[in-house]
N, C-alpha and C positions, 0 to 999 in steps of 0.2 A: 726862688724862694721857695704834697697833700696826701691825704689818705683819710681813712675813717669810714663812717657809715655811708650807705648808698642811697639814703632817703627812700628805701623801699623799692628801688628799681630792680627788675628781674635780672638784668645783666649789665655789664659794663659797656660803656660806649666805645667804639673803635678809636676815639681820640684819646682814651685814657690808657695808662700803662697796665700791663698785666698785674694781677694781685701780687703784691710784693712780699717776699720772705726776707727776713733780716739776714744780712750777710754774716758769715762767721767772724769771730773776733779778729783773726789776723787781717782779713780783708777790710774790716771796718777801721782798723788802726791805720792801714795803708791809705785808705781814702781820707781819713781825718788828717793824715800828714799832707796829702795832696791838697786838701782844702786850705791848710795853713800856708803851704808853699807850692803852688800849682806847677811851677816850672823847675822845681828842684830835680836834680839828677837822682837816679835810682840809688847811687852810692850815698848821696846826702841823706836820702830818706832812710836807707838801711842803717846808716850810722846813728841817726837820730832815734830810731826805734830799737836799735840793738839786735838786729837780725841780719841775715845774709843778704847781699845784694841780689843774688840769683832768686831768692824767695820773693823779694820785693818786685823785681823786674817781671817775673813770671806771673805773679798774681795781678799786678797793676795792669800789665798789657792785656790780660784776659778781660778784666773789668772794662777797660777802655775799648777793646775790640767788640765786646758784646753789647756795648751801649749802656751798661749799668751806670757808668761814670763818664762824664764829658768835661774836658778842660777847654775853656774858651776865653778869648779876649773880649771883654765887654766894654764898649765905648761909652764915654760920658757924652751924651748928645749935645749938650751945651758947649763943652770944651772942643768937641770935634766940629761944631758948626753944622750939625745935621738936623737940628730941631730942638724942641724942648718937651720934657715929659709932662703928661697929664694923666692923672689917675681917675678912673671912672668906675662908679658902683652902679650895678644894673639890677633891677627887678625884672623877672620874666614871668610870662604866663605859665600856668600849671603845666608841668611836663615838658616845657620848652627850653629849659636851661642848657641842656647838653647840646641841642641843635644850635642854639645861639652861640655857645662856646665854640662849636665846630666852625661856624661861619666866621667868627671873629679871629680864630686862630689862623685862618688862611691869610689874613691881612699882614703884609710885610711890615707895617708900622706898629703892630702890636708886639711889644717886647715881653710882657708878662701877662698871664691870664690864669685865674683860679676860680673854681666853683666853691661856694661858701654855704654854711648854715647861717641863720640869723636874719637880720632885716633884708640883706641883699643876697641875691643868688650868685652874682659874679662880681669880681673886682679885676680890672685889667689896666695895664699901663700902655698908653699909646704915645708914640713920639710924633708930635705934630711938626711939620716942616717949618712953619712960621706962625706967629700970632695972628697974622692976617687970615690964615686958613683954619684957625681954631673953630670958628662958627660953622664952617662948611663940614669939618670932620666930626665934631662932637655933636652938633645940633642936627644937621641935616642927614649926614651919612648914617649915623648910629640910629636915628629915629626911623630909618627905613629898614632896619634889620628886623625881620619877622620874629616875633616872640618877645621882644623887649617892650615892657610896659612903662618903665620909668627909669630915669638915670639921674645921678648926681655927679658933679664934676669937681675935681680938685686940681688946681694948677700947682705943681711943685715949685715953691719959691726958694727953698734952701734944702739941700740934702746934708744930713748929719752923719749918716752911716749907710754903707752898702757893703756887706761883707759876706763871705761864704765859709767862714771858719767856725760855724756854730757847733760843730762836732768836736772841737778841740778838747772838751772835757773828757773824751774817751782816752786821751793820752796822758792825762795827769801832768806831772812835772816834765815829761818828755816833750810836751808841746813847745816849751821855750827853746829847745835845741833846734827846732825846725823853723822858728819864727825869725827869718832872715831880714825882715823889714817891717814897716808899719802895716797894719791891717788895711785891706782895700777900702778906700773911701772915695766918694766923689769929691772932686776939688772945686773950690770956688774960683770965680774969674771968668773972663770971656774966652772966645775961641782962640785956639793956639795955632791956627794956620795950617790945618791938615790939607795936604794936596792929593792929587790923584794916585800917586804911588803909595802914600800912607793909607789911603782907603783900600787899595789893592791888598796891602799887607794886613789891614784890619779884617778884610773878608777872609783871607786865608787863616788868620789866627782865630777868627770866630768859628771856623770849622774844626780846627785843631790848635788849641792854645799852647801845645807843647812842641810845635814845629821849631826846629833850630834855625839859626841864621843861614846855615848852608842849605837847608831844605826850603826856606823862604826864597833864597836866591834862585834855586832851581825852578821854582814855580812862579817867579815874578820877573820884572824887568830891571832888577837892581843887583849889585854885587853883594857878596856875603858881608863884607864890612859895612856897606851902606845899610843893608837890612838890619844888621845888629844895632847900628847907631840909631836908626829911625825908631826901632822898637823900644830901645832904651829911652829915647827922648819922649816918645808917646807915653810911656809908663811913668817917667819921672815928672812929666808935666800934668799928670792926672787925666790925660785925654783917654786913656784906657786903663783898666785894671783886669787882672786875670782871676778867674773864678773856676772852681771845681764844682760842677753841677751834679747832684745826685738826689734821688727821691729820698726824703727824710726817713720814710718807713724802712728803707734798706739799712739805715744806720741805727734803727731802734728808736727813732723820734716820731711818735705817732700823733702828735698834736701841734702842728703848725697853725698859727692863728694870726689874724689881722686885728689890730686895735685902732680905733679912732678916738682921739683924746681932744676934749675941749679944755683949753688951758688959758689961764690969765696971761695976757701978752707979756707982762713983766717977768713971768716965770718960765717962758718957753726955753730960753737958753739953759737954765738950771735943770729943767726936766730932761731936755735932750742930752745934756752932758751925763746925767746920772743913768739914763736908760742906755746910752751908747756904751757905757762901761760893762754892761752885761753881755757876755759872749753869745748868749742865746738870741739876742736882738740882731736880726740879719739886716733889716732895712728900717730906716728912720728918716722922715722928711717933714719939714714944715710946709703946710699947704694953705692955699687960699680957696675957701669953698665950704665943703661939708663939715670939716673939722680943722683944728689947728695943727695937730700932729697925727701922722699915720705911721703905724709901727707894725712890722712883721716879726713875729717871735717864733722860733723853732723849739718846741718843748717835747720831752719824752712822753708825757701822758697828761690826762686831764687833772690828776692830783697836783701836778706841778703847775698847771695853769691856775688853779685856785691859789696856790702859794704866791705865784707871780702877781696875780691881781691884788691880793690882800697885802702882801709884804712889800712888794716893789712899787707897783702903781699906787697903791693906797697910801704910801708914805711920801709921795711926791708933792711938793708945794704947788698950789695953784691949779690942780686938776679938778675941774668942775664936774666933768662927766666922762665916762668911758663906755664905748660900745665894742663888742667882740664878735668876730665871725670865725668859725673854725673852717680851715681849708679842708674840703673833702676830696678835692682833686686839683692838682696843679697841672694845668693843660699845656702851658707854654712858659718857658723861662729862658732868659738870655736869647730871645728871638727864636728859640728852638722848641718845637712841639714835643709833647710827651712821647708821641710815636717815634720821633727821631731819636730822642734820648734813650728810649727803651730798645730800639732796634739798631741804632747806629746809622740809619739811612739819612741822607741829606737831600 
Protein backbone atom coordinates (compact mmCIF):
# COMPACT_ATOMS: atom_id res chain seq x y z
CA UNK A 1 0.00 0.00 0.00
CA UNK A 2 3.95 6.61 1.92
CA UNK A 3 5.63 9.70 1.85
CA UNK A 4 5.21 13.33 2.81
CA UNK A 5 6.15 15.40 5.81
CA UNK A 6 8.43 14.10 8.54
CA UNK A 7 6.63 15.59 11.58
CA UNK A 8 9.68 17.74 12.31
CA UNK A 9 12.08 14.82 12.73
CA UNK A 10 15.70 15.79 12.00
CA UNK A 11 16.44 12.68 9.93
CA UNK A 12 14.78 9.61 8.52
CA UNK A 13 14.71 6.39 10.46
CA UNK A 14 16.77 3.44 9.18
CA UNK A 15 13.49 1.56 8.68
CA UNK A 16 12.38 4.07 6.06
CA UNK A 17 13.33 4.25 2.41
CA UNK A 18 15.72 6.91 1.13
CA UNK A 19 14.09 10.16 0.04
CA UNK A 20 12.39 9.22 -3.21
CA UNK A 21 12.80 11.00 -6.52
CA UNK A 22 10.11 10.45 -9.13
CA UNK A 23 11.11 7.96 -11.81
CA UNK A 24 11.36 9.24 -15.35
CA UNK A 25 8.35 8.79 -17.62
CA UNK A 26 9.52 5.61 -19.44
CA UNK A 27 10.27 3.88 -16.12
CA UNK A 28 6.95 4.93 -14.62
CA UNK A 29 5.08 3.58 -17.63
CA UNK A 30 6.89 0.24 -17.42
CA UNK A 31 6.14 -0.03 -13.69
CA UNK A 32 2.49 0.87 -14.33
CA UNK A 33 2.37 -1.94 -16.89
CA UNK A 34 3.89 -4.34 -14.35
CA UNK A 35 1.31 -3.28 -11.81
CA UNK A 36 -1.46 -4.20 -14.24
CA UNK A 37 0.17 -7.47 -15.31
CA UNK A 38 2.96 -8.46 -12.88
CA UNK A 39 3.98 -11.67 -14.69
CA UNK A 40 3.65 -10.43 -18.26
CA UNK A 41 6.63 -11.07 -20.53
CA UNK A 42 8.82 -8.17 -21.58
CA UNK A 43 7.51 -8.69 -25.11
CA UNK A 44 3.89 -8.38 -23.94
CA UNK A 45 4.67 -5.19 -22.03
CA UNK A 46 6.64 -3.77 -24.96
CA UNK A 47 3.76 -4.46 -27.34
CA UNK A 48 1.25 -2.88 -24.97
CA UNK A 49 3.38 0.24 -24.51
CA UNK A 50 4.49 0.52 -28.14
CA UNK A 51 8.22 0.45 -27.36
CA UNK A 52 11.03 -2.01 -28.01
CA UNK A 53 11.37 -5.19 -25.99
CA UNK A 54 15.03 -4.42 -25.30
CA UNK A 55 14.10 -1.06 -23.74
CA UNK A 56 11.49 -2.65 -21.50
CA UNK A 57 13.77 -5.51 -20.48
CA UNK A 58 16.75 -3.27 -19.70
CA UNK A 59 14.81 -0.72 -17.68
CA UNK A 60 12.58 -3.21 -15.84
CA UNK A 61 15.47 -5.47 -14.84
CA UNK A 62 17.35 -2.47 -13.46
CA UNK A 63 14.37 -1.40 -11.35
CA UNK A 64 13.85 -4.95 -10.07
CA UNK A 65 17.56 -5.41 -9.38
CA UNK A 66 18.01 -2.20 -7.38
CA UNK A 67 14.87 -2.87 -5.33
CA UNK A 68 12.85 0.12 -6.53
CA UNK A 69 10.20 -2.35 -7.69
CA UNK A 70 9.33 -5.76 -6.31
CA UNK A 71 6.94 -8.31 -7.82
CA UNK A 72 5.55 -10.75 -5.26
CA UNK A 73 2.88 -13.39 -4.84
CA UNK A 74 0.66 -12.26 -1.98
CA UNK A 75 -1.37 -15.00 -0.28
CA UNK A 76 -4.94 -14.66 0.89
CA UNK A 77 -4.46 -15.91 4.48
CA UNK A 78 -8.03 -17.17 4.76
CA UNK A 79 -7.91 -19.10 1.49
CA UNK A 80 -4.46 -20.48 2.26
CA UNK A 81 -5.50 -21.47 5.76
CA UNK A 82 -2.62 -19.61 7.41
CA UNK A 83 -4.69 -17.25 9.56
CA UNK A 84 -7.03 -14.29 9.33
CA UNK A 85 -6.26 -10.58 8.95
CA UNK A 86 -6.74 -8.03 11.72
CA UNK A 87 -6.15 -4.31 11.30
CA UNK A 88 -4.78 -2.41 14.28
CA UNK A 89 -4.56 1.36 14.77
CA UNK A 90 -2.08 2.50 17.41
CA UNK A 91 -1.38 5.72 19.26
CA UNK A 92 2.20 6.12 20.48
CA UNK A 93 3.87 8.26 23.08
CA UNK A 94 5.56 11.41 21.77
CA UNK A 95 8.60 10.57 19.66
CA UNK A 96 8.09 6.81 19.92
CA UNK A 97 6.23 6.06 16.67
CA UNK A 98 9.29 5.13 14.60
CA UNK A 99 10.74 2.90 17.32
CA UNK A 100 7.40 1.15 17.66
CA UNK A 101 7.20 0.72 13.90
CA UNK A 102 10.70 -0.75 13.86
CA UNK A 103 9.75 -3.27 16.54
CA UNK A 104 6.50 -4.28 14.84
CA UNK A 105 8.12 -4.56 11.39
CA UNK A 106 10.34 -7.35 12.71
CA UNK A 107 7.30 -9.53 13.39
CA UNK A 108 6.76 -12.14 10.69
CA UNK A 109 2.98 -11.96 11.19
CA UNK A 110 2.79 -8.24 10.33
CA UNK A 111 2.02 -7.95 6.62
CA UNK A 112 1.52 -4.19 6.29
CA UNK A 113 2.62 -1.24 8.43
CA UNK A 114 2.42 2.52 7.87
CA UNK A 115 3.10 5.68 9.87
CA UNK A 116 0.20 8.15 9.75
CA UNK A 117 -0.88 11.66 10.50
CA UNK A 118 -4.19 12.18 12.24
CA UNK A 119 -5.75 10.43 15.23
CA UNK A 120 -3.47 7.41 15.02
CA UNK A 121 0.29 7.21 14.58
CA UNK A 122 0.35 3.72 13.05
CA UNK A 123 -1.89 1.36 11.15
CA UNK A 124 -0.80 -2.20 10.60
CA UNK A 125 -2.22 -5.53 9.48
CA UNK A 126 -1.37 -8.65 11.42
CA UNK A 127 -2.20 -12.18 10.29
CA UNK A 128 -3.39 -14.02 13.40
CA UNK A 129 -3.02 -17.83 13.17
CA UNK A 130 -6.41 -18.54 14.72
CA UNK A 131 -9.24 -16.76 16.48
CA UNK A 132 -8.23 -18.52 19.68
CA UNK A 133 -4.94 -16.62 19.56
CA UNK A 134 -6.49 -13.21 18.83
CA UNK A 135 -6.49 -12.13 22.46
CA UNK A 136 -2.91 -13.27 23.01
CA UNK A 137 -1.58 -11.41 19.97
CA UNK A 138 -3.66 -8.23 19.94
CA UNK A 139 -4.26 -7.64 23.64
CA UNK A 140 -1.26 -9.08 25.46
CA UNK A 141 1.62 -9.01 22.97
CA UNK A 142 0.95 -5.57 21.52
CA UNK A 143 0.27 -4.06 24.96
CA UNK A 144 3.82 -5.03 25.90
CA UNK A 145 5.41 -3.08 23.02
CA UNK A 146 7.13 -0.07 24.56
CA UNK A 147 5.76 3.22 23.23
CA UNK A 148 2.22 2.11 22.36
CA UNK A 149 -0.31 4.01 24.48
CA UNK A 150 -3.59 2.92 22.92
CA UNK A 151 -4.86 0.63 20.17
CA UNK A 152 -8.12 -0.09 18.41
CA UNK A 153 -8.65 -3.33 16.55
CA UNK A 154 -10.70 -4.20 13.49
CA UNK A 155 -11.28 -7.75 12.33
CA UNK A 156 -11.57 -7.98 8.56
CA UNK A 157 -14.91 -9.70 7.88
CA UNK A 158 -15.02 -9.23 4.10
CA UNK A 159 -12.50 -7.97 1.58
CA UNK A 160 -13.90 -6.09 -1.41
CA UNK A 161 -10.68 -5.08 -3.09
CA UNK A 162 -6.93 -5.51 -2.85
CA UNK A 163 -5.14 -4.35 -5.97
CA UNK A 164 -1.84 -2.84 -6.97
CA UNK A 165 -2.75 -1.24 -10.30
CA UNK A 166 -3.46 2.22 -8.86
CA UNK A 167 -1.00 3.79 -11.34
CA UNK A 168 -2.88 2.59 -14.44
CA UNK A 169 -3.97 6.19 -15.16
CA UNK A 170 -0.39 6.87 -16.30
CA UNK A 171 -1.01 4.65 -19.33
CA UNK A 172 -4.34 6.03 -20.52
CA UNK A 173 -5.95 3.82 -23.16
CA UNK A 174 -2.87 1.59 -23.34
CA UNK A 175 -3.76 0.12 -19.93
CA UNK A 176 -6.51 -1.99 -21.51
CA UNK A 177 -4.01 -3.76 -23.79
CA UNK A 178 -2.09 -4.99 -20.73
CA UNK A 179 -5.09 -6.02 -18.66
CA UNK A 180 -5.09 -9.75 -19.37
CA UNK A 181 -7.37 -10.69 -16.49
CA UNK A 182 -9.48 -9.39 -13.62
CA UNK A 183 -7.91 -7.02 -11.15
CA UNK A 184 -6.40 -8.71 -8.13
CA UNK A 185 -9.02 -9.22 -5.45
CA UNK A 186 -9.21 -11.35 -2.38
CA UNK A 187 -11.69 -14.15 -2.90
CA UNK A 188 -14.47 -15.26 -0.61
CA UNK A 189 -14.75 -18.81 0.58
CA UNK A 190 -12.92 -21.17 2.87
CA UNK A 191 -9.43 -22.68 2.69
CA UNK A 192 -8.45 -24.31 -0.61
CA UNK A 193 -6.25 -27.09 0.76
CA UNK A 194 -2.76 -25.61 0.44
CA UNK A 195 -0.11 -28.26 1.15
CA UNK A 196 3.60 -28.10 2.05
CA UNK A 197 4.67 -27.95 -1.61
CA UNK A 198 2.28 -25.07 -2.30
CA UNK A 199 3.67 -23.21 0.70
CA UNK A 200 7.20 -23.76 -0.62
CA UNK A 201 6.18 -22.27 -3.96
CA UNK A 202 4.46 -19.38 -2.19
CA UNK A 203 7.65 -18.62 -0.28
CA UNK A 204 9.68 -18.57 -3.50
CA UNK A 205 7.13 -16.42 -5.31
CA UNK A 206 6.91 -14.08 -2.35
CA UNK A 207 10.58 -13.31 -2.87
CA UNK A 208 10.32 -13.07 -6.66
CA UNK A 209 6.85 -13.15 -8.16
CA UNK A 210 8.20 -13.37 -11.71
CA UNK A 211 9.93 -16.74 -11.29
CA UNK A 212 9.03 -19.01 -14.18
CA UNK A 213 7.79 -22.58 -13.76
CA UNK A 214 11.26 -23.81 -14.78
CA UNK A 215 12.95 -21.61 -12.16
CA UNK A 216 10.47 -22.73 -9.49
CA UNK A 217 11.19 -26.37 -10.35
CA UNK A 218 14.93 -25.78 -9.98
CA UNK A 219 14.46 -24.29 -6.51
CA UNK A 220 11.80 -26.68 -5.20
CA UNK A 221 10.86 -30.36 -5.04
CA UNK A 222 8.45 -30.41 -7.99
CA UNK A 223 8.66 -30.75 -11.75
CA UNK A 224 8.22 -27.79 -14.09
CA UNK A 225 4.77 -28.97 -15.19
CA UNK A 226 3.68 -29.47 -11.59
CA UNK A 227 4.98 -26.05 -10.56
CA UNK A 228 3.09 -24.42 -13.43
CA UNK A 229 -0.13 -26.28 -12.61
CA UNK A 230 0.06 -25.53 -8.90
CA UNK A 231 0.69 -21.80 -9.41
CA UNK A 232 -2.18 -21.57 -11.89
CA UNK A 233 -4.51 -23.34 -9.45
CA UNK A 234 -3.45 -21.13 -6.55
CA UNK A 235 -4.06 -18.01 -8.62
CA UNK A 236 -7.36 -19.12 -10.14
CA UNK A 237 -8.73 -20.18 -6.74
CA UNK A 238 -7.89 -16.80 -5.21
CA UNK A 239 -5.39 -18.31 -2.79
CA UNK A 240 -2.76 -15.91 -4.14
CA UNK A 241 -2.61 -12.86 -6.30
CA UNK A 242 0.43 -11.17 -7.80
CA UNK A 243 1.28 -7.58 -7.01
CA UNK A 244 3.95 -5.12 -8.09
CA UNK A 245 5.12 -3.20 -5.03
CA UNK A 246 6.59 0.28 -5.44
CA UNK A 247 6.79 3.41 -3.30
CA UNK A 248 3.95 5.63 -4.61
CA UNK A 249 6.25 8.66 -4.50
CA UNK A 250 8.46 7.08 -7.17
CA UNK A 251 5.41 7.09 -9.43
CA UNK A 252 4.45 10.69 -8.66
CA UNK A 253 1.68 9.79 -6.17
CA UNK A 254 2.45 11.85 -3.07
CA UNK A 255 -0.73 11.38 -1.02
CA UNK A 256 -1.57 7.79 -0.07
CA UNK A 257 -4.24 7.88 2.64
CA UNK A 258 -6.31 5.62 4.86
CA UNK A 259 -9.99 6.33 5.39
CA UNK A 260 -12.24 4.87 8.07
CA UNK A 261 -15.92 5.10 7.17
CA UNK A 262 -18.94 4.66 9.40
CA UNK A 263 -21.69 3.42 7.11
CA UNK A 264 -25.30 2.37 7.54
CA UNK A 265 -25.31 -1.42 7.30
CA UNK A 266 -27.90 -1.38 4.53
CA UNK A 267 -25.56 0.76 2.39
CA UNK A 268 -22.26 -1.10 2.85
CA UNK A 269 -22.52 -3.17 -0.35
CA UNK A 270 -23.45 -0.14 -2.47
CA UNK A 271 -20.69 2.03 -0.97
CA UNK A 272 -18.10 -0.73 -1.43
CA UNK A 273 -19.13 -1.34 -5.04
CA UNK A 274 -18.85 2.34 -5.94
CA UNK A 275 -15.54 2.81 -4.17
CA UNK A 276 -14.07 -0.36 -5.72
CA UNK A 277 -14.72 1.06 -9.18
CA UNK A 278 -12.12 3.79 -8.60
CA UNK A 279 -8.63 2.62 -9.65
CA UNK A 280 -6.99 4.79 -6.99
CA UNK A 281 -8.66 2.65 -4.30
CA UNK A 282 -6.02 0.03 -3.53
CA UNK A 283 -7.60 -1.69 -0.53
CA UNK A 284 -11.16 -1.90 0.74
CA UNK A 285 -12.55 -4.13 3.48
CA UNK A 286 -15.59 -4.39 5.71
CA UNK A 287 -14.49 -4.58 9.33
CA UNK A 288 -15.91 -5.27 12.75
CA UNK A 289 -14.60 -2.79 15.30
CA UNK A 290 -13.47 0.81 14.95
CA UNK A 291 -15.32 1.42 11.66
CA UNK A 292 -17.51 -0.30 9.08
CA UNK A 293 -15.22 0.12 6.06
CA UNK A 294 -11.51 0.81 5.84
CA UNK A 295 -10.09 2.14 2.59
CA UNK A 296 -6.58 2.84 1.33
CA UNK A 297 -6.45 5.32 -1.53
CA UNK A 298 -3.34 6.23 -3.55
CA UNK A 299 -3.62 9.83 -4.76
CA UNK A 300 -1.22 12.17 -6.59
CA UNK A 301 -1.59 15.15 -4.21
CA UNK A 302 -3.66 16.71 -1.46
CA UNK A 303 -5.74 18.67 -3.97
CA UNK A 304 -6.93 15.33 -5.35
CA UNK A 305 -7.66 14.18 -1.79
CA UNK A 306 -10.04 17.10 -1.33
CA UNK A 307 -11.83 16.18 -4.54
CA UNK A 308 -12.02 12.50 -3.58
CA UNK A 309 -13.48 13.36 -0.17
CA UNK A 310 -16.06 15.82 -1.44
CA UNK A 311 -17.00 14.36 -4.82
CA UNK A 312 -16.59 10.62 -4.24
CA UNK A 313 -17.04 9.91 -0.53
CA UNK A 314 -19.42 12.83 -0.09
CA UNK A 315 -21.79 11.44 -2.71
CA UNK A 316 -22.03 7.94 -1.23
CA UNK A 317 -25.30 6.92 0.44
CA UNK A 318 -25.32 6.03 4.10
CA UNK A 319 -21.86 7.34 5.04
CA UNK A 320 -22.30 8.91 8.47
CA UNK A 321 -18.70 9.78 9.27
CA UNK A 322 -15.25 9.60 7.71
CA UNK A 323 -11.79 9.88 9.26
CA UNK A 324 -8.59 10.29 7.26
CA UNK A 325 -4.94 9.57 7.99
CA UNK A 326 -2.19 10.52 5.55
CA UNK A 327 0.52 7.87 5.15
CA UNK A 328 3.82 9.56 5.87
CA UNK A 329 5.86 6.34 5.62
CA UNK A 330 4.93 2.85 4.48
CA UNK A 331 7.32 0.73 6.50
CA UNK A 332 6.19 -2.73 5.41
CA UNK A 333 3.97 -4.12 2.67
CA UNK A 334 3.44 -7.61 1.35
CA UNK A 335 5.44 -8.90 4.36
CA UNK A 336 8.49 -6.97 3.09
CA UNK A 337 10.04 -4.07 4.99
CA UNK A 338 10.79 -0.82 3.23
CA UNK A 339 14.51 -1.51 3.69
CA UNK A 340 14.16 -4.73 1.72
CA UNK A 341 12.08 -3.02 -0.95
CA UNK A 342 14.58 -0.19 -1.35
CA UNK A 343 17.76 -2.31 -1.31
CA UNK A 344 16.61 -5.64 -2.69
CA UNK A 345 17.92 -7.49 0.40
CA UNK A 346 15.84 -10.31 1.81
